[in-house]
C-alpha positions in Angstrom: 28.3 -16.8 16.7 27.5 -13.8 14.5 26.4 -10.4 15.9 23.5 -8.9 14.0 25.0 -5.6 12.9 22.1 -3.1 13.2 22.2 -1.3 16.6 19.2 0.8 17.6 17.0 -0.9 15.0 15.5 -4.3 16.0 15.1 -6.8 13.2 11.3 -6.9 13.8 11.2 -3.1 13.3 12.7 -3.4 9.8 9.4 -4.7 8.3 7.5 -1.8 9.7 10.0 0.8 8.5 11.2 -0.6 5.2 8.4 -2.3 3.4 7.3 -3.8 0.1 5.1 -1.9 -2.4 2.1 -3.8 -3.9 -0.6 -2.9 -6.3 -4.0 -4.1 -5.1 -7.7 -3.9 -5.8 -10.9 -4.7 -3.8 -13.1 -7.7 -4.7 -16.1 -8.7 -2.7 -15.1 -6.6 0.2 -11.6 -8.1 0.4 -8.2 -6.7 -0.6 -6.6 -8.6 -3.5 -2.9 -8.5 -4.5 -2.2 -7.7 -8.2 1.6 -7.2 -8.2 4.8 -6.6 -6.3 6.5 -3.3 -7.4 9.5 -2.8 -5.2 10.7 -1.5 -1.8 10.0 1.8 0.0 10.6 3.3 3.4 9.4 5.9 6.0 12.1 8.6 6.6 9.6 10.4 8.9 6.0 9.8 10.0 3.5 10.1 7.2 6.2 10.4 4.6 7.1 7.5 2.2 10.0 7.4 -0.2 10.7 5.0 -3.1 11.9 5.0 -6.7 9.7 6.7 -9.3 9.8 3.7 -11.6 8.2 1.6 -8.8 5.1 3.9 -8.6 4.9 5.6 -12.0 1.7 4.0 -13.3 -1.7 5.2 -12.2 -2.4 2.2 -10.1 -3.6 1.5 -6.5 -0.3 1.3 -4.6 0.0 0.3 -0.9 2.8 -0.1 1.5 2.5 -3.4 3.3 3.6 -2.6 6.9 4.2 -5.1 9.6 2.2 -4.3 12.7 4.9 -4.0 15.5 4.9 -6.8 17.9 2.9 -9.2 15.7 3.1 -11.3 12.6 0.3 -9.4 10.9 0.6 -6.8 8.2 -1.5 -3.8 7.3 -1.8 -2.2 3.8 -1.4 1.6 3.8 -2.4 3.4 0.6 0.2 5.6 -1.0 -1.4 9.0 -1.5 -0.3 12.1 -3.5 2.6 10.2 -5.2 4.9 12.8 -6.6 8.1 12.5 -8.7 11.2 14.4 -7.7 11.1 17.8 -9.3 14.4 17.4 -11.1 13.1 14.3 -12.9 15.3 11.7 -11.3 14.1 8.2 -10.4 12.8 9.2 -6.9 9.3 9.6 -5.6 7.6 10.7 -2.4 4.1 9.9 -1.2 2.0 10.6 1.9 0.8 7.8 4.1 -1.6 8.1 7.1 0.9 6.3 9.4 2.4 8.0 12.4 4.0 5.3 14.5 7.2 4.9 12.5 10.6 5.7 14.0 12.4 8.4 12.0 15.6 7.8 10.2 18.3 10.4 10.0 18.9 12.0 6.7 22.5 12.6 5.9 23.8 16.2 5.6 23.9 17.1 2.0 27.4 18.6 2.5 28.8 15.5 4.2 31.2 13.6 1.9 30.8 9.9 1.5 34.1 8.4 0.4 34.9 5.2 -1.4 35.2 2.4 1.2 32.4 3.7 3.4 30.6 0.7 4.8 26.9 0.7 4.2 23.8 -1.5 4.6 20.4 -1.8 3.2 17.2 -3.9 3.7 14.5 -4.6 1.1 12.5 -7.2 -0.7 14.5 -8.4 -3.7 13.4 -11.5 -5.6 9.8 -11.2 -4.3 7.0 -12.4 -6.6 3.3 -12.7 -6.9 1.9 -16.2 -7.8 -1.5 -17.6 -8.4 -2.7 -19.4 -5.3 -4.7 -22.7 -5.2 -7.9 -20.8 -4.7 -7.2 -18.6 -7.8 -6.2 -15.6 -5.7 -2.7 -14.1 -6.0 -0.2 -14.9 -3.2 2.8 -12.8 -2.4 6.1 -14.7 -1.9 8.4 -12.4 -0.2 11.1 -12.2 2.4 13.1 -9.2 3.7 16.8 -9.4 3.0 19.6 -7.6 4.8 22.5 -6.6 2.6 25.9 -5.1 3.6 28.8 -3.9 1.7 30.8 -0.7 0.9 30.9 2.1 -1.6 33.4 1.6 -4.4 33.0 5.0 -6.0 30.8 8.1 -6.2 30.2 9.4 -9.7 27.8 11.2 -12.0 25.5 8.7 -13.7 23.5 9.2 -16.9 20.5 7.2 -15.8 18.5 6.3 -18.9 15.2 8.2 -19.0 15.9 10.0 -15.8 18.8 12.3 -16.7 22.1 12.9 -14.9 22.3 12.2 -11.2 25.0 11.8 -8.5 25.3 8.1 -7.6 27.2 5.5 -5.6 28.6 2.3 -7.0 28.2 -0.5 -4.5 30.1 -3.8 -4.1 26.9 -5.6 -2.9 24.2 -7.0 -5.2 21.1 -5.0 -6.0 18.6 -7.6 -7.5 15.2 -6.7 -8.8 12.8 -5.7 -6.1 15.4 -3.8 -4.0 14.7 -0.6 -5.9 13.5 2.1 -3.5 15.3 0.7 -0.4 17.3 3.1 1.7 21.1 3.0 1.7 22.5 3.7 5.2 25.9 4.0 6.8 26.8 0.8 8.6 25.6 0.5 12.2 23.5 3.7 11.9 20.1 4.9 10.9 21.7 7.6 8.7 20.3 7.5 5.1 22.8 8.4 2.4 20.9 7.3 -0.6 18.2 5.3 -2.3 18.9 2.1 -4.2 17.6 2.3 -7.8 19.6 -0.4 -9.6 23.3 -1.4 -9.8 24.1 2.1 -8.6 22.4 4.2 -5.9 20.9 7.7 -6.1 22.1 10.2 -3.5 
């Protein structure tokens, strides 16, 4: 029998803390899904973090947050979306949501060495398909990933300049962009997944 390796963070909590980003519009008084854009998370109440490339277009973005203790989800608009001032592939937005449990941000001076075990959670391989009634349907499923850092290095990220990054031994399929990278068995965020490498 396997032990689920995320202490102090129940599985049900993940989908209210680390969430998919959708673009939406209103039609006849109902919210309609246009597209799936990636993953984001709440490092603190009312604060949302993701990759800039997930929210760079002037569209109606929402964070689809699971209502704790239920199977229902609530769309929270991403407001005041701002790119990181140094031009890297990182964005922050405000969300009128206060019930999230804060993560712990890693100390900028703490060294993360090759071999450090890490985990992430996000929504890779999600897609939006046309439903039988003509409305779009989101096919998604949160996925837990675990691995370790193989190296830390300076990465020339095309279109975003030079950034410090981690190379990971675990896959980072499309849709995982914007997910937090955390030390194994903790809530300590040490980076944000943006591709085959991770910004930190």
